[in-house]
PyMOL CGO cylinders between C-alpha atoms (Angstrom):
from pymol import cmd
from pymol.cgo import CYLINDER

trace = [
    CYLINDER, 11.59, 57.53, -98.26, 14.46, 55.14, -98.88, 0.3, 1, 1, 1, 1, 1, 1,
    CYLINDER, 14.46, 55.14, -98.88, 16.40, 54.02, -101.92, 0.3, 1, 1, 1, 1, 1, 1,
    CYLINDER, 16.40, 54.02, -101.92, 14.21, 50.90, -101.99, 0.3, 1, 1, 1, 1, 1, 1,
    CYLINDER, 14.21, 50.90, -101.99, 11.08, 52.97, -102.56, 0.3, 1, 1, 1, 1, 1, 1,
    CYLINDER, 11.08, 52.97, -102.56, 12.59, 55.89, -104.50, 0.3, 1, 1, 1, 1, 1, 1,
    CYLINDER, 12.59, 55.89, -104.50, 11.54, 56.62, -108.06, 0.3, 1, 1, 1, 1, 1, 1,
    CYLINDER, 11.54, 56.62, -108.06, 13.79, 56.10, -111.08, 0.3, 1, 1, 1, 1, 1, 1,
    CYLINDER, 13.79, 56.10, -111.08, 15.09, 59.67, -111.23, 0.3, 1, 1, 1, 1, 1, 1,
    CYLINDER, 15.09, 59.67, -111.23, 16.05, 59.72, -107.56, 0.3, 1, 1, 1, 1, 1, 1,
    CYLINDER, 16.05, 59.72, -107.56, 17.82, 56.34, -107.81, 0.3, 1, 1, 1, 1, 1, 1,
    CYLINDER, 17.82, 56.34, -107.81, 19.77, 57.49, -110.89, 0.3, 1, 1, 1, 1, 1, 1,
    CYLINDER, 19.77, 57.49, -110.89, 20.71, 60.74, -109.15, 0.3, 1, 1, 1, 1, 1, 1,
    CYLINDER, 20.71, 60.74, -109.15, 21.81, 58.83, -106.04, 0.3, 1, 1, 1, 1, 1, 1,
    CYLINDER, 21.81, 58.83, -106.04, 23.98, 56.51, -108.13, 0.3, 1, 1, 1, 1, 1, 1,
    CYLINDER, 23.98, 56.51, -108.13, 25.60, 59.40, -110.02, 0.3, 1, 1, 1, 1, 1, 1,
    CYLINDER, 25.60, 59.40, -110.02, 26.31, 61.25, -106.76, 0.3, 1, 1, 1, 1, 1, 1,
    CYLINDER, 26.31, 61.25, -106.76, 27.93, 58.16, -105.24, 0.3, 1, 1, 1, 1, 1, 1,
    CYLINDER, 27.93, 58.16, -105.24, 30.31, 57.85, -108.20, 0.3, 1, 1, 1, 1, 1, 1,
    CYLINDER, 30.31, 57.85, -108.20, 31.16, 61.57, -108.29, 0.3, 1, 1, 1, 1, 1, 1,
    CYLINDER, 31.16, 61.57, -108.29, 31.57, 61.77, -104.49, 0.3, 1, 1, 1, 1, 1, 1,
    CYLINDER, 31.57, 61.77, -104.49, 33.88, 58.75, -104.62, 0.3, 1, 1, 1, 1, 1, 1,
    CYLINDER, 33.88, 58.75, -104.62, 36.07, 60.51, -107.18, 0.3, 1, 1, 1, 1, 1, 1,
    CYLINDER, 36.07, 60.51, -107.18, 36.06, 63.83, -105.34, 0.3, 1, 1, 1, 1, 1, 1,
    CYLINDER, 36.06, 63.83, -105.34, 37.11, 62.09, -102.13, 0.3, 1, 1, 1, 1, 1, 1,
    CYLINDER, 37.11, 62.09, -102.13, 40.12, 60.51, -103.84, 0.3, 1, 1, 1, 1, 1, 1,
    CYLINDER, 40.12, 60.51, -103.84, 38.81, 56.96, -104.20, 0.3, 1, 1, 1, 1, 1, 1,
    CYLINDER, 38.81, 56.96, -104.20, 38.80, 54.82, -107.32, 0.3, 1, 1, 1, 1, 1, 1,
    CYLINDER, 38.80, 54.82, -107.32, 35.36, 53.52, -108.23, 0.3, 1, 1, 1, 1, 1, 1,
    CYLINDER, 35.36, 53.52, -108.23, 36.38, 50.02, -109.32, 0.3, 1, 1, 1, 1, 1, 1,
    CYLINDER, 36.38, 50.02, -109.32, 34.09, 47.51, -110.99, 0.3, 1, 1, 1, 1, 1, 1,
    CYLINDER, 34.09, 47.51, -110.99, 33.08, 45.91, -107.71, 0.3, 1, 1, 1, 1, 1, 1,
    CYLINDER, 33.08, 45.91, -107.71, 32.01, 49.20, -106.16, 0.3, 1, 1, 1, 1, 1, 1,
    CYLINDER, 32.01, 49.20, -106.16, 30.14, 50.31, -109.27, 0.3, 1, 1, 1, 1, 1, 1,
    CYLINDER, 30.14, 50.31, -109.27, 28.33, 46.97, -109.45, 0.3, 1, 1, 1, 1, 1, 1,
    CYLINDER, 28.33, 46.97, -109.45, 27.45, 47.13, -105.75, 0.3, 1, 1, 1, 1, 1, 1,
    CYLINDER, 27.45, 47.13, -105.75, 26.06, 50.67, -106.06, 0.3, 1, 1, 1, 1, 1, 1,
    CYLINDER, 26.06, 50.67, -106.06, 24.15, 49.84, -109.26, 0.3, 1, 1, 1, 1, 1, 1,
    CYLINDER, 24.15, 49.84, -109.26, 22.61, 46.81, -107.55, 0.3, 1, 1, 1, 1, 1, 1,
    CYLINDER, 22.61, 46.81, -107.55, 21.63, 48.88, -104.51, 0.3, 1, 1, 1, 1, 1, 1,
    CYLINDER, 21.63, 48.88, -104.51, 20.04, 51.50, -106.80, 0.3, 1, 1, 1, 1, 1, 1,
    CYLINDER, 20.04, 51.50, -106.80, 18.18, 48.75, -108.69, 0.3, 1, 1, 1, 1, 1, 1,
    CYLINDER, 18.18, 48.75, -108.69, 19.88, 49.63, -111.99, 0.3, 1, 1, 1, 1, 1, 1,
    CYLINDER, 19.88, 49.63, -111.99, 21.05, 46.03, -112.50, 0.3, 1, 1, 1, 1, 1, 1,
    CYLINDER, 21.05, 46.03, -112.50, 19.67, 42.70, -111.31, 0.3, 1, 1, 1, 1, 1, 1,
    CYLINDER, 19.67, 42.70, -111.31, 21.23, 39.25, -110.84, 0.3, 1, 1, 1, 1, 1, 1,
    CYLINDER, 21.23, 39.25, -110.84, 20.41, 36.43, -113.25, 0.3, 1, 1, 1, 1, 1, 1,
    CYLINDER, 20.41, 36.43, -113.25, 21.34, 32.76, -112.83, 0.3, 1, 1, 1, 1, 1, 1,
    CYLINDER, 21.34, 32.76, -112.83, 22.40, 31.13, -116.11, 0.3, 1, 1, 1, 1, 1, 1,
    CYLINDER, 22.40, 31.13, -116.11, 19.97, 28.32, -116.94, 0.3, 1, 1, 1, 1, 1, 1,
    CYLINDER, 19.97, 28.32, -116.94, 20.26, 25.55, -119.51, 0.3, 1, 1, 1, 1, 1, 1,
    CYLINDER, 20.26, 25.55, -119.51, 18.40, 26.34, -122.71, 0.3, 1, 1, 1, 1, 1, 1,
    CYLINDER, 18.40, 26.34, -122.71, 19.05, 30.09, -122.42, 0.3, 1, 1, 1, 1, 1, 1,
    CYLINDER, 19.05, 30.09, -122.42, 22.67, 30.04, -123.60, 0.3, 1, 1, 1, 1, 1, 1,
    CYLINDER, 22.67, 30.04, -123.60, 22.02, 32.61, -126.34, 0.3, 1, 1, 1, 1, 1, 1,
    CYLINDER, 22.02, 32.61, -126.34, 21.24, 35.20, -123.65, 0.3, 1, 1, 1, 1, 1, 1,
    CYLINDER, 21.24, 35.20, -123.65, 24.35, 34.58, -121.54, 0.3, 1, 1, 1, 1, 1, 1,
    CYLINDER, 24.35, 34.58, -121.54, 27.33, 36.94, -121.62, 0.3, 1, 1, 1, 1, 1, 1,
    CYLINDER, 27.33, 36.94, -121.62, 30.66, 35.53, -122.78, 0.3, 1, 1, 1, 1, 1, 1,
    CYLINDER, 30.66, 35.53, -122.78, 32.42, 33.12, -120.39, 0.3, 1, 1, 1, 1, 1, 1,
    CYLINDER, 32.42, 33.12, -120.39, 29.26, 32.32, -118.39, 0.3, 1, 1, 1, 1, 1, 1,
    CYLINDER, 29.26, 32.32, -118.39, 28.41, 28.72, -117.61, 0.3, 1, 1, 1, 1, 1, 1,
    CYLINDER, 28.41, 28.72, -117.61, 25.22, 27.09, -116.37, 0.3, 1, 1, 1, 1, 1, 1,
    CYLINDER, 25.22, 27.09, -116.37, 24.63, 27.99, -112.73, 0.3, 1, 1, 1, 1, 1, 1,
    CYLINDER, 24.63, 27.99, -112.73, 26.75, 31.15, -112.84, 0.3, 1, 1, 1, 1, 1, 1,
    CYLINDER, 26.75, 31.15, -112.84, 25.26, 34.42, -111.68, 0.3, 1, 1, 1, 1, 1, 1,
    CYLINDER, 25.26, 34.42, -111.68, 25.62, 37.43, -113.93, 0.3, 1, 1, 1, 1, 1, 1,
    CYLINDER, 25.62, 37.43, -113.93, 23.98, 40.85, -113.99, 0.3, 1, 1, 1, 1, 1, 1,
    CYLINDER, 23.98, 40.85, -113.99, 21.70, 42.56, -116.48, 0.3, 1, 1, 1, 1, 1, 1,
    CYLINDER, 21.70, 42.56, -116.48, 20.40, 46.10, -116.71, 0.3, 1, 1, 1, 1, 1, 1,
    CYLINDER, 20.40, 46.10, -116.71, 16.95, 46.77, -115.30, 0.3, 1, 1, 1, 1, 1, 1,
    CYLINDER, 16.95, 46.77, -115.30, 14.54, 48.68, -117.54, 0.3, 1, 1, 1, 1, 1, 1,
    CYLINDER, 14.54, 48.68, -117.54, 15.90, 51.91, -116.03, 0.3, 1, 1, 1, 1, 1, 1,
    CYLINDER, 15.90, 51.91, -116.03, 19.07, 51.43, -118.07, 0.3, 1, 1, 1, 1, 1, 1,
    CYLINDER, 19.07, 51.43, -118.07, 17.90, 49.00, -120.75, 0.3, 1, 1, 1, 1, 1, 1,
    CYLINDER, 17.90, 49.00, -120.75, 15.15, 51.25, -122.10, 0.3, 1, 1, 1, 1, 1, 1,
    CYLINDER, 15.15, 51.25, -122.10, 17.05, 54.43, -122.98, 0.3, 1, 1, 1, 1, 1, 1,
    CYLINDER, 17.05, 54.43, -122.98, 16.04, 56.87, -125.71, 0.3, 1, 1, 1, 1, 1, 1,
    CYLINDER, 16.04, 56.87, -125.71, 19.51, 57.23, -127.21, 0.3, 1, 1, 1, 1, 1, 1,
    CYLINDER, 19.51, 57.23, -127.21, 18.17, 59.59, -129.89, 0.3, 1, 1, 1, 1, 1, 1,
    CYLINDER, 18.17, 59.59, -129.89, 18.01, 62.30, -127.24, 0.3, 1, 1, 1, 1, 1, 1,
    CYLINDER, 18.01, 62.30, -127.24, 21.81, 62.26, -127.13, 0.3, 1, 1, 1, 1, 1, 1,
    CYLINDER, 21.81, 62.26, -127.13, 22.32, 62.90, -130.83, 0.3, 1, 1, 1, 1, 1, 1,
    CYLINDER, 22.32, 62.90, -130.83, 23.92, 66.25, -131.57, 0.3, 1, 1, 1, 1, 1, 1,
    CYLINDER, 23.92, 66.25, -131.57, 21.51, 68.90, -132.75, 0.3, 1, 1, 1, 1, 1, 1,
    CYLINDER, 21.51, 68.90, -132.75, 22.14, 70.26, -136.19, 0.3, 1, 1, 1, 1, 1, 1,
    CYLINDER, 22.14, 70.26, -136.19, 22.63, 73.99, -136.48, 0.3, 1, 1, 1, 1, 1, 1,
]
cmd.load_cgo(trace, "trace")
């Protein structure tokens, strides 16, 4: 099995381990590294800004620019699971 064929849980675990290992080894996980790892784990995907879709573009993006969006692995999160439980 490889990261390309791994399921969602394995890819998320791989990504988390890369970030933690980076920190433990004394490296700073800057934006470029995080983006590269997230792309490799298929947690984000590139999008080319097209005319007529301006409402979907992030700030400061122009037609023809490439930007990144979350894949469904990160876009479809049940945030209610993170609410504190009442005692």
